[in-house]
C-alpha positions in Angstrom: 30.8 16.4 -68.5 30.3 14.0 -65.6 27.4 11.6 -65.7 26.1 10.1 -62.4 23.4 7.5 -62.2 22.0 6.4 -58.8 19.4 4.1 -57.4 18.8 4.1 -53.6 22.3 5.6 -53.2 24.1 3.2 -55.5 26.2 5.3 -57.9 28.0 4.7 -61.1 30.2 7.6 -62.1 31.7 8.2 -65.5 32.6 10.9 -68.0 30.6 11.1 -71.2 30.0 8.2 -73.6 33.3 6.5 -72.7 32.4 6.5 -69.0 29.0 5.0 -69.7 30.7 2.3 -71.9 33.2 1.4 -69.3 30.5 1.2 -66.6 28.4 -1.0 -68.8 31.2 -3.3 -69.6 32.1 -3.6 -65.8 28.4 -4.2 -65.1 28.3 -7.1 -67.6 31.2 -8.8 -65.8 29.7 -8.1 -62.4 26.3 -9.4 -63.5 27.9 -12.7 -64.7 29.8 -13.0 -61.4 26.6 -12.3 -59.3 24.5 -14.8 -61.4 27.2 -17.4 -61.1 27.5 -16.9 -57.3 23.8 -17.2 -56.9 23.7 -20.5 -58.9 26.6 -22.0 -57.0 25.2 -21.1 -53.6 22.0 -23.0 -54.5 23.6 -26.0 -56.3 26.3 -26.6 -53.7 23.9 -27.9 -50.9 22.3 -30.3 -53.4 25.6 -31.6 -54.5 26.6 -32.1 -50.8 23.3 -33.9 -50.2 23.8 -36.2 -53.2 27.3 -37.1 -52.2 26.4 -37.6 -48.6 23.4 -39.8 -49.6 25.6 -42.0 -51.7 28.3 -42.4 -49.1 25.8 -43.1 -46.4 23.9 -45.6 -48.5 27.2 -47.6 -49.0 28.0 -47.5 -45.3 24.6 -48.5 -43.9 23.4 -50.8 -46.7 23.8 -53.8 -44.4 22.0 -52.3 -41.4 18.4 -53.1 -40.5 17.6 -49.4 -40.1 19.1 -48.4 -43.5 16.4 -46.0 -44.7 16.2 -44.2 -41.4 20.0 -43.8 -41.1 20.3 -42.5 -44.6 17.4 -40.1 -44.1 18.7 -38.6 -40.8 22.2 -38.3 -42.2 21.1 -36.6 -45.4 18.7 -34.2 -43.7 21.3 -33.2 -41.1 24.0 -32.7 -43.7 21.7 -30.9 -46.0 20.5 -28.4 -43.3 24.1 -27.7 -42.3 25.1 -27.2 -45.9 22.2 -24.8 -46.4 23.1 -22.9 -43.2 26.8 -22.6 -44.3 25.9 -21.6 -47.9 23.3 -19.1 -46.9 25.8 -17.5 -44.4 28.6 -17.3 -47.0 26.3 -16.3 -49.8 24.9 -13.4 -47.7 28.5 -12.4 -46.7 29.7 -12.5 -50.3 26.7 -10.4 -51.4 27.4 -7.8 -48.7 31.0 -7.6 -49.8 29.9 -7.1 -53.5 27.5 -4.3 -52.5 30.2 -2.6 -50.5 32.8 -3.0 -53.3 30.7 -2.2 -56.3 28.3 0.4 -54.8 30.1 1.8 -51.7 27.2 0.9 -49.4 27.9 -1.0 -46.2 25.1 -3.6 -45.4 25.5 -4.4 -41.7 25.3 -8.0 -40.4 24.5 -7.9 -36.7 24.3 -11.5 -35.6 23.1 -11.9 -32.0 25.6 -13.7 -29.8 24.9 -17.4 -29.1 24.0 -17.7 -25.4 26.5 -19.6 -23.3 25.5 -22.9 -21.8 24.9 -22.7 -18.1 24.3 -25.5 -15.6 21.9 -24.9 -12.8 21.8 -26.5 -9.3 19.5 -29.3 -10.6 22.1 -30.4 -13.1 20.2 -29.2 -16.1 21.8 -27.2 -18.9 20.2 -23.9 -19.8 20.6 -23.0 -23.5 19.2 -19.5 -23.4 15.8 -20.9 -24.6 15.2 -24.2 -22.7 16.5 -26.7 -20.2 18.1 -30.1 -21.1 19.7 -32.8 -19.1 22.4 -33.8 -21.5 25.2 -31.4 -22.6 25.2 -32.6 -26.3 21.5 -32.2 -26.6 21.7 -28.8 -25.1 24.4 -27.7 -27.6 22.3 -28.9 -30.6 19.1 -27.3 -29.2 20.9 -24.1 -28.5 22.2 -23.9 -32.1 18.8 -24.7 -33.6 17.0 -22.2 -31.5 19.6 -19.5 -32.0 19.7 -20.0 -35.8 15.9 -19.9 -36.0 15.5 -16.9 -33.7 18.4 -14.8 -35.0 16.9 -12.2 -37.3 20.1 -11.8 -39.4 20.4 -15.6 -39.9 16.8 -15.7 -41.1 17.5 -12.8 -43.6 20.5 -14.7 -44.8 18.3 -17.8 -45.5 15.7 -15.6 -47.2 18.3 -14.1 -49.5 19.7 -17.6 -50.3 16.3 -18.6 -51.6 15.6 -15.2 -53.3 19.0 -14.7 -54.9 18.7 -17.0 -57.9 15.2 -15.6 -58.7 16.4 -12.1 -58.4 19.4 -12.8 -60.6 17.2 -14.6 -63.2 14.8 -11.7 -63.3 17.2 -8.8 -63.4 20.6 -10.1 -64.7 19.9 -12.8 -67.2 17.7 -10.8 -69.7 20.2 -8.0 -70.4 23.1 -10.5 -70.6 21.0 -12.7 -73.0 20.2 -9.6 -75.0 23.9 -8.7 -75.2 25.1 -12.1 -76.1 22.2 -13.0 -78.4 22.4 -9.7 -80.3 26.1 -10.1 -80.7 25.7 -13.6 -82.1 22.9 -12.6 -84.3 24.9 -9.6 -85.7 27.9 -11.9 -86.2 25.9 -14.4 -88.1 24.3 -11.7 -90.3 27.7 -10.2 -91.0 29.1 -13.6 -92.1 26.0 -14.3 -94.3 26.3 -10.8 -95.9 30.1 -11.2 -96.4 29.6 -14.5 -98.2 27.6 -12.9 -100.9 24.1 -13.2 -99.8 21.3 -12.9 -102.4 19.5 -10.4 -100.1 22.1 -7.8 -99.0 19.5 -5.4 -97.6 18.1 -8.1 -95.4 21.6 -9.0 -94.1 22.3 -5.3 -93.3 19.0 -5.0 -91.5 19.7 -8.2 -89.5 23.2 -6.8 -88.7 21.8 -3.5 -87.4 19.1 -5.3 -85.4 21.6 -7.5 -83.7 23.9 -4.5 -83.0 20.9 -2.6 -81.6 19.9 -5.5 -79.3 23.4 -5.8 -78.0 23.7 -2.1 -77.4 20.4 -2.0 -75.5 21.5 -5.0 -73.4 24.8 -3.4 -72.7 23.2 -0.1 -71.6 20.5 -1.8 -69.5 22.9 -4.1 -67.7 24.2 -1.4 -65.1 20.6 -0.6 -64.1 19.7 -4.3 -63.9 22.7 -4.9 -61.7 21.8 -2.0 -59.4 18.3 -3.3 -59.1 19.5 -6.7 -58.1 21.9 -5.3 -55.5 19.2 -3.0 -54.2 17.0 -6.0 -53.6 19.9 -7.7 -51.8 20.4 -4.7 -49.6 16.8 -4.4 -48.7 16.5 -8.1 -47.8 19.8 -8.3 -45.9 19.2 -5.1 -43.9 15.6 -4.1 -44.1 15.9 -1.5 -41.3 17.9 0.8 -43.5 14.7 1.4 -45.6 12.0 1.5 -43.0 8.9 2.6 -44.8 6.4 5.2 -43.6 3.9 2.5 -43.1 6.2 0.7 -40.6 6.9 4.0 -38.8 3.2 4.8 -38.5 2.5 1.3 -37.2 5.1 1.7 -34.6 3.7 5.1 -33.6 0.3 3.6 -33.3 1.6 0.8 -31.1 3.4 3.3 -28.8 0.3 5.5 -28.6 -1.9 2.5 -27.7 0.5 1.2 -25.0 0.8 4.8 -23.6 -3.0 5.0 -23.4 -3.2 1.7 -21.7 -0.5 2.8 -19.2 -2.3 6.0 -18.5 -5.6 4.2 -18.1 -4.1 1.6 -15.7 -2.5 4.5 -13.7 -5.8 6.3 -13.4 -7.6 3.1 -12.3 -4.9 2.5 -9.8 -5.2 6.0 -8.4 -9.0 5.5 -8.1 -8.5 2.2 -6.3 -6.1 3.8 -3.8 -8.4 6.7 -3.2 -11.4 4.3 -2.6 -9.4 2.1 -0.3 -8.2 5.1 1.8 -11.7 6.6 1.9 -13.5 3.4 2.8 -10.8 1.8 5.0 -8.1 3.6 6.8 -9.7 7.1 6.6 -13.0 5.8 8.1 -11.2 4.0 10.9 -9.1 7.1 11.7 -12.2 9.2 11.9 -13.9 6.7 14.1 -10.8 6.6 16.3 -10.9 10.4 16.7 -14.6 10.3 17.7 -13.9 7.5 20.2 -11.0 9.5 21.7 -13.3 12.5 22.1 -15.8 10.4 23.9 -13.1 9.0 26.1 -12.0 12.5 27.0 -15.6 13.2 28.4 -15.8 9.8 30.2 -12.5 9.9 32.0 -13.9 11.6 35.1 -17.4 10.2 35.1 -17.1 6.6 33.9 -13.6 5.2 33.8 -14.7 1.6 33.1 -16.5 2.7 29.9 -13.5 4.9 29.0 -11.2 1.8 29.3 -13.5 -0.2 27.0 -13.5 2.6 24.4 -9.7 2.8 24.7 -9.4 -0.9 24.0 -11.7 -0.5 20.9 -9.6 2.5 19.8 -6.4 0.4 20.1 -8.0 -2.4 18.0 -9.2 0.1 15.4 -5.8 1.7 15.2 -4.2 -1.8 14.7 -6.7 -2.5 11.9 -6.1 0.9 10.3 -2.3 0.3 10.4 -2.8 -3.2 8.8 -5.0 -1.7 6.1 -2.4 1.0 5.4 0.3 -1.7 5.2 -1.8 -3.7 2.7 -2.4 -0.6 0.7 1.3 0.2 0.5 2.0 -3.4 -0.4 -0.5 -3.1 -3.2 1.2 0.1 -4.5 4.8 -1.1 -4.2 5.7 -4.0 -1.8 8.5 -3.0 0.6 10.2 -6.4 0.1 10.4 -5.6 -3.6 12.0 -2.2 -3.0 14.4 -3.6 -0.4 15.4 -7.0 -1.5 14.5 -7.3 -5.2 12.3 -9.3 -7.5 13.5 -12.8 -6.4 12.7 -12.4 -2.7 9.4 -10.5 -3.5 8.2 -13.5 -5.6 9.3 -15.9 -2.9 7.1 -13.9 -0.5 4.2 -14.3 -3.0 4.9 -18.0 -3.1 4.7 -18.3 0.7 1.3 -16.5 0.7 0.0 -18.6 -2.2 -2.6 -21.3 -1.4 -0.8 -23.6 -3.8 2.7 -25.1 -3.2 4.9 -22.9 -5.4 8.6 -23.5 -6.3 10.5 -20.4 -7.3 13.8 -20.5 -9.3 15.6 -17.3 -9.7 18.8 -16.6 -11.8 19.4 -12.9 -11.7 23.0 -11.8 -11.4 21.8 -8.2 -10.8 18.5 -6.3 -10.3 16.3 -5.2 -13.2 15.2 -1.6 -13.3 12.5 -0.7 -10.7 9.6 -0.2 -13.1 10.3 -3.5 -14.8 10.6 -5.2 -11.4 7.2 -3.8 -10.3 5.5 -4.8 -13.6 6.8 -8.3 -13.5 6.0 -8.7 -9.8 2.3 -7.8 -10.2 2.1 -9.9 -13.4 3.4 -12.9 -11.4 1.0 -12.1 -8.5 -2.0 -12.1 -11.0 -0.8 -15.4 -12.5 -0.5 -17.1 -9.1 -4.0 -15.9 -8.2 -5.4 -17.2 -11.5 -3.7 -20.6 -10.9 -5.3 -20.8 -7.5 -8.7 -19.8 -8.6 -9.2 -21.3 -12.1 -6.7 -24.0 -12.9 -7.4 -26.7 -10.4 -3.7 -27.2 -10.1 -1.8 -28.9 -7.3 1.5 -27.2 -7.8 3.1 -24.2 -9.5 6.6 -23.5 -10.8 8.0 -20.0 -11.3 11.3 -19.6 -13.2 12.9 -16.1 -13.4 16.1 -15.5 -15.4 17.9 -12.9 -17.5 19.6 -13.9 -20.8 20.7 -11.8 -23.8 19.1 -8.6 -22.6 15.7 -10.2 -21.9 14.1 -10.8 -18.6 12.2 -14.1 -19.0 9.6 -15.4 -16.5 7.9 -18.7 -16.9 4.9 -19.7 -14.7 3.8 -23.3 -15.0 1.0 -25.2 -13.3 -0.2 -28.8 -13.5 -3.9 -27.8 -13.7 -6.6 -28.7 -16.2 -5.4 -26.3 -18.9 -7.7 -24.6 -21.4 -6.7 -21.1 -20.5 -7.4 -18.4 -23.1 -6.7 -14.6 -23.0 -10.3 -13.6 -23.8 -12.0 -15.5 -21.0 -11.6 -13.1 -18.2 -8.5 -14.6 -16.7 -6.6 -11.3 -16.5 -4.2 -12.2 -19.3 -5.3 -9.2 -21.4 -4.4 -6.9 -18.5 -1.0 -8.6 -18.1 -0.4 -8.2 -21.9 -1.2 -4.5 -21.7 1.1 -4.1 -18.6 3.9 -5.9 -20.5 3.3 -3.9 -23.7 4.2 -0.7 -21.9 7.8 -2.1 -21.7 7.7 -3.7 -25.2 7.3 -7.1 -23.5 5.5 -10.2 -24.9 3.4 -12.9 -23.4 3.0 -16.4 -24.8 0.5 -19.0 -23.6 0.5 -22.8 -23.9 -2.5 -24.3 -22.2 -3.8 -27.5 -24.0 -7.0 -29.1 -22.6 -5.9 -31.3 -19.7 -2.8 -29.2 -18.9 -0.2 -28.2 -18.1 -0.5 -24.5 -18.5 2.8 -22.6 -19.3 2.8 -18.8 -19.5 6.1 -17.1 -20.6 6.7 -13.4 -20.3 9.7 -11.7 -21.9 10.7 -8.1 -21.4 13.8 -6.3 -22.8 15.7 -4.8 -20.0 19.1 -4.1 -18.6 20.3 -5.2 -15.1 21.5 -2.5 -12.7 22.7 -2.9 -9.2 24.4 -6.1 -8.1 22.1 -8.2 -6.2 20.9 -11.8 -6.6 22.6 -15.1 -7.2 21.1 -18.2 -8.7 18.8 -19.9 -6.2 15.8 -22.1 -5.9 13.2 -22.1 -3.1 9.8 -23.7 -2.4 6.9 -21.8 -1.1 
C-alpha cells in the first residue's frame, strides 16, 4: 500500500512502514544538512569581517586615518560577503527544494543595465548620471542590487534561513538525538543491575518514544522549512486571494479614472467646438448671406463684410488647429515624443533644455500620456515654481520609459495642493506608471515618471536641445 504525504505540492512517497522509516531517516540527514548550511551562510560573512578587520588593522595601523580606513574596508568587505553568501545560500536552497521535493523555484534576476556615455561625457547607470566611470560602476551595482526583487528575496532568505531552521529543524533533531541518548543511558543503567528495574524500563521506553516521535516528525518539519523557503524565494507562486483582490481593485480604480478623464475630455472638446469654431462658422454663414444681398446694392459694405468673414475663418481655423493639438498634436503623431516635447519647450515661457535618448518610438497611447504629463509639468513650473530654468530628460532603459523634469525654483511642491500632480498620477496609473516627487523647500524640484512600455518603430537617436 502506497503512502503519500504532501504539503504545498512537496511529496514524500513510500510503501508501508518501511517507506515511512526510510523517508524519515532521509529527512533527518537532510535536516542536518539544511541546518548546517543555514548556519554556515550566516557565520561566513562574520568570519570574513573578522579576518579583514585584523588584516586591515595591521596594514593601516601607522596611518593617521586608521579608524576610518578600517571602518570603510570592513564595511565594504562585509557587504560584499553578505551579498555573495545570500546569493549562494538562496541558490543552494533552490537546488535542495528541486532535488528533495521536485519543485523548481525560479530565480529571475533582472539584467544589470549597461553603462552608456551621453554627449555631455556623463555615464548613465540605468538609474543616475555620474562623471567618473568607476563611480558609475559602483553606483550601478548598488542601485541594481537594491532594486532587483530577486536579490532582495535572497537577502531576506539569508536572514530568515537560520531562524526557520532553528524553529522547524532543530526541535525534532533534538528529540531524536536526546531520546536516543536517554534510552541508551537507561538501558546501560538497567543492564548494570539497577535497584529500580521498573524505573529503568520506563525510562528506556520514554527515550525510545521520544526518538520515534522525533523521527516521524522530522519529514514534516523539513517540508515546512522548505515550504517557507519556496514562499520567500518565489512569492508569486502562491499569490493569495487578498493580493489578487487588491490588484483587481487597483485595475478597477484606474479604469474608472481613465473613463472619467475620457468623458471630461469629450465634454471639453464639445464645449470648445460649440463656443469657438462652431459659433464662428455660423457667424461666417450669416455674413456670407448678408454679402449675397449687398453685392448689387452696396459693394463697399460687401467688401468690408468679406474681409470680416476672411478674418473669422482664419480665427476658426486656428481654433480648430488648437483643438486638434489639444486632442493629439500632429507633431507627436508625425515625429514622435522627442520632437513633440521640444516643441513644448519652444513654447514654454521658461528656458527649457530637453535631452532625449529613445532608440525607437514608444507605443502611441504611452507617447500621448507622457506628452500631456510633461505639458502639465512645464505649465506648473512656469506658474508656481518661480524657476528660471527647466530640464527634461527622456530615456528608455530595461523596459521602462523614464522621464525626469527638474526646475531650479523655490520647491515645496506637494501632490495635494492643486498643482495637477494628482491628475498626472491618475493618467500614469492607467499604464501602471509611477510618479515620484522630490521638492524640498528652497528647491530644486525633481519629478520622475516611470512607465513600463516596449518600443516599436525605429525612430529617434540620442540628442539634446534647448528651448
